[in-house]
C-alpha positions as CSV (number, residue, x, y, z in Angstrom):
1,X,-1.5,-7.4,-7.8
2,X,2.1,-8.2,-8.9
3,X,3.4,-8.2,-12.5
4,X,3.3,-11.5,-14.4
5,X,6.6,-13.3,-14.5
6,X,6.2,-13.9,-18.3
7,X,6.4,-10.2,-19.0
8,X,9.6,-9.4,-17.1
9,X,10.5,-6.2,-15.2
10,X,9.2,-2.9,-16.4
11,X,11.5,0.2,-16.6
12,X,10.2,3.3,-18.3
13,X,12.3,4.0,-21.5
14,X,13.3,7.5,-20.5
15,X,14.5,6.3,-17.1
16,X,16.5,3.5,-18.7
17,X,18.2,6.1,-21.1
18,X,19.2,8.2,-18.1
19,X,20.6,5.2,-16.3
20,X,22.7,4.2,-19.3
21,X,24.0,7.7,-19.7
22,X,24.9,7.8,-15.9
23,X,26.9,4.6,-15.8
24,X,30.3,6.0,-16.0
25,X,31.8,6.8,-12.5
26,X,32.9,10.3,-13.5
27,X,29.4,11.2,-14.7
28,X,27.5,10.2,-11.6
29,X,24.5,12.5,-10.9
30,X,21.2,12.3,-9.2
31,X,18.6,10.9,-11.6
32,X,15.1,12.4,-11.2
33,X,12.2,10.4,-12.3
34,X,8.4,10.3,-11.9
35,X,8.2,6.7,-12.9
36,X,7.1,5.0,-9.7
37,X,6.1,1.8,-11.5
38,X,9.7,1.1,-12.7
39,X,11.6,-1.8,-11.2
40,X,15.2,-1.4,-9.8
41,X,17.5,-3.5,-11.9
42,X,21.1,-4.6,-11.0
43,X,22.5,-2.0,-13.4
44,X,20.9,0.7,-11.2
45,X,22.6,-0.5,-7.9
46,X,24.9,2.2,-6.6
47,X,23.0,5.1,-8.4
48,X,21.0,7.8,-6.6
49,X,17.5,8.0,-8.1
50,X,15.1,10.7,-6.9
51,X,11.6,9.4,-7.3
52,X,8.8,12.0,-7.1
């Protein structure tokens, strides 16, 4: 079953912190995560995220 539209997208807090720290073009690294339930947001486009 899909997530309710009232709640909005879910992103695990630790994944979001890694995305914010990795936004600068000179700091681009592969982000490792185990959060399979997180949603890809527009801020994550162009980043490499390794999902376990």
